[in-house]
C-alpha positions as CSV (number, residue, x, y, z in Angstrom):
1,M,14.1,-13.1,-17.8
2,D,12.3,-13.4,-14.5
3,V,8.7,-12.4,-15.4
4,Q,7.4,-10.7,-12.2
5,A,4.4,-9.0,-13.8
6,V,2.4,-8.8,-17.0
7,A,0.8,-5.5,-18.2
8,F,-2.0,-5.7,-20.7
9,D,-3.5,-3.2,-23.1
10,L,-7.3,-3.2,-22.7
11,D,-9.3,-2.6,-25.9
12,G,-8.3,-5.2,-28.5
13,T,-6.3,-7.2,-26.0
14,L,-8.3,-8.1,-22.9
15,A,-11.6,-6.8,-24.4
16,E,-12.5,-7.8,-28.0
17,T,-14.8,-5.5,-29.9
18,R,-16.2,-5.0,-33.3
19,V,-16.3,-1.2,-32.7
20,R,-13.9,0.6,-35.1
21,F,-12.4,4.0,-34.3
22,T,-12.4,5.4,-37.9
23,P,-16.0,6.9,-37.7
24,F,-15.1,8.6,-34.3
25,R,-11.8,9.9,-35.7
26,E,-13.9,11.5,-38.5
27,R,-16.3,13.1,-36.0
28,L,-13.2,14.4,-34.2
29,G,-11.9,16.0,-37.4
30,C,-8.5,14.3,-36.9
31,S,-7.4,12.4,-39.9
32,Q,-3.8,11.3,-39.3
33,R,-2.4,12.8,-36.1
34,D,-2.4,11.1,-32.7
35,V,-5.9,11.8,-31.4
36,L,-5.0,12.6,-27.9
37,E,-2.2,15.1,-29.0
38,Y,-4.7,16.6,-31.4
39,I,-7.3,17.1,-28.6
40,D,-4.7,18.6,-26.3
41,G,-3.9,21.3,-28.9
42,L,-7.5,22.5,-29.1
43,D,-9.2,25.3,-27.2
44,E,-11.2,24.3,-24.2
45,I,-14.6,24.3,-25.9
46,Q,-13.3,22.1,-28.7
47,R,-11.5,19.8,-26.2
48,Q,-14.8,19.3,-24.3
49,R,-16.6,18.4,-27.6
50,C,-13.9,15.9,-28.5
51,R,-13.9,14.4,-25.1
52,R,-17.6,13.7,-25.5
53,I,-16.9,12.0,-28.8
54,L,-14.2,9.8,-27.0
55,D,-16.8,9.1,-24.3
56,D,-19.3,8.0,-27.0
57,Y,-16.6,5.7,-28.5
58,E,-15.8,4.2,-25.1
59,N,-19.5,3.6,-24.4
60,C,-19.9,1.8,-27.7
61,I,-16.9,-0.4,-26.8
62,L,-18.4,-1.1,-23.4
63,E,-21.7,-2.2,-24.9
64,D,-20.0,-4.4,-27.5
65,C,-17.0,-5.9,-25.8
66,V,-16.5,-9.6,-24.9
67,A,-13.7,-11.5,-23.2
68,P,-11.3,-13.2,-25.6
69,R,-11.0,-16.9,-25.5
70,G,-8.7,-18.2,-22.8
71,M,-8.3,-14.8,-21.0
72,H,-9.7,-15.9,-17.6
73,D,-7.6,-19.1,-17.7
74,L,-4.5,-17.1,-18.5
75,L,-5.2,-14.8,-15.6
76,R,-5.6,-17.7,-13.2
77,F,-2.3,-19.2,-14.6
78,L,-0.5,-15.9,-13.8
79,R,-2.1,-15.6,-10.3
80,D,-1.2,-19.2,-9.5
81,R,2.5,-18.4,-10.3
82,G,2.5,-15.2,-8.3
83,I,2.9,-13.0,-11.4
84,K,1.3,-9.6,-10.9
85,T,-1.0,-8.0,-13.5
86,G,-2.0,-4.6,-14.5
87,I,-3.7,-2.7,-17.4
88,V,-2.2,0.2,-19.3
89,T,-4.7,1.9,-21.7
90,R,-5.1,5.1,-23.7
91,A,-8.7,5.0,-22.7
92,S,-10.0,6.7,-19.5
93,G,-9.7,5.0,-16.2
94,R,-13.5,5.1,-15.8
95,H,-13.9,3.2,-19.1
96,A,-11.3,0.7,-18.1
97,R,-12.9,0.0,-14.7
98,Q,-16.3,-0.4,-16.4
99,V,-14.9,-2.9,-18.9
100,V,-13.1,-4.8,-16.1
101,D,-16.3,-5.0,-14.2
102,K,-18.4,-6.1,-17.2
103,L,-15.9,-8.8,-18.2
104,D,-15.0,-9.9,-14.7
105,I,-11.3,-9.2,-15.2
106,P,-9.6,-9.6,-11.8
107,I,-7.0,-6.8,-12.4
108,P,-7.4,-3.8,-10.0
109,A,-4.2,-2.0,-11.1
110,I,-5.2,0.3,-14.0
111,V,-3.3,3.2,-15.6
112,G,-5.6,5.3,-17.8
113,R,-4.9,8.2,-20.0
114,E,-5.4,10.7,-17.2
115,D,-2.8,9.1,-15.0
116,A,0.3,9.5,-17.1
117,P,1.3,10.7,-20.6
118,P,-0.4,8.1,-22.9
119,K,1.3,5.4,-24.9
120,P,3.5,5.5,-27.0
121,S,5.2,7.2,-24.0
122,G,6.8,4.7,-21.6
123,A,5.5,6.7,-18.6
124,P,2.3,4.7,-18.0
125,L,4.2,1.4,-18.0
126,L,6.8,2.9,-15.6
127,L,4.0,4.1,-13.3
128,L,2.4,0.6,-13.4
129,A,5.7,-1.0,-12.6
130,R,6.1,1.3,-9.6
131,R,2.5,0.5,-8.4
132,L,3.2,-3.2,-8.8
133,D,6.7,-2.8,-7.2
134,V,8.5,-4.6,-10.0
135,P,11.3,-3.5,-12.3
136,P,10.0,-2.5,-15.7
137,Q,12.4,-4.9,-17.4
138,S,10.8,-7.8,-15.4
139,M,7.4,-7.0,-16.8
140,L,5.9,-8.1,-20.1
141,F,3.6,-5.8,-22.0
142,V,0.9,-7.4,-24.1
143,G,-0.9,-5.3,-26.7
144,D,-2.3,-5.2,-30.2
145,F,-1.0,-1.9,-31.7
146,R,2.1,0.0,-32.6
147,W,1.7,2.4,-29.6
148,D,1.9,-0.6,-27.2
149,L,5.2,-1.8,-28.7
150,L,6.6,1.7,-28.6
151,A,5.5,2.2,-25.0
152,G,7.2,-1.0,-24.1
153,H,10.5,0.0,-25.8
154,N,10.3,3.5,-24.2
155,A,9.9,1.9,-20.8
156,G,12.5,-0.9,-21.2
157,T,9.7,-3.4,-20.9
158,P,9.7,-6.5,-23.2
159,T,6.6,-6.6,-25.5
160,V,4.2,-9.2,-26.8
161,L,2.1,-8.4,-29.9
162,L,-1.3,-10.0,-29.9
163,L,-2.3,-10.6,-33.5
164,N,-5.9,-9.9,-34.6
165,E,-7.8,-9.3,-37.8
166,H,-6.6,-5.7,-37.9
167,N,-2.9,-6.1,-37.4
168,Q,-2.0,-9.3,-39.2
169,D,0.0,-7.5,-41.9
170,A,1.1,-4.6,-39.7
171,D,4.5,-3.2,-40.5
172,Y,5.3,-3.0,-36.8
173,R,5.3,-6.8,-36.1
174,D,9.1,-6.9,-36.1
175,M,9.2,-4.4,-33.2
176,A,7.7,-6.9,-30.8
177,D,9.9,-9.2,-28.7
178,H,7.2,-11.9,-29.0
179,V,4.2,-12.4,-31.3
180,I,1.1,-14.5,-30.3
181,E,-2.2,-15.2,-32.0
182,H,-4.2,-16.0,-28.8
183,L,-3.7,-14.9,-25.2
184,P,-3.1,-18.4,-23.8
185,E,0.1,-18.6,-25.9
186,L,1.6,-16.2,-23.3
187,K,1.9,-19.2,-20.9
188,E,4.5,-20.7,-23.2
189,I,6.5,-17.5,-23.3
190,I,6.5,-17.3,-19.5
191,D,7.3,-21.0,-19.0
192,S,10.3,-20.6,-21.4
193,Q,11.8,-17.6,-19.6
């Protein structure tokens, strides 16, 4: 595979955080369903209330997040090889730009939840591939959750699962084309292609 681009999930991948979503899910009143689908099904007053809760969650992440070890070195490696980069997130584009600014992440191409149907849809990856002018099958997608892997499969984009303390025993590990424990391991995957 000729890797022309790498797409990254944001929270949990390019931005490490100790903020957990469970308390916010409880505030939303959504126990099992996909949160964004749940919110879309509410009346306008309830949607606005839930969007404020999502904003609270994203603000907590913004305050808490740090860059993972080796991220900036990896991004230099990709830039030096002419490999384009982008971010695909279920978070808002506003949140993504704030995190990118805070952590000095040199990736201007961002697809947020308001730009396309959210992951697990493949639509945000297909949109990013168009914006980067690369075929989706020539792009790797690095993420830390099931939705990332499903989005990659739905877009025809090979996936890389970044392991962390929350997904070590996840039942979706086998869905990934590659599994890494630290971002710099992506260099080996690219060099082996």
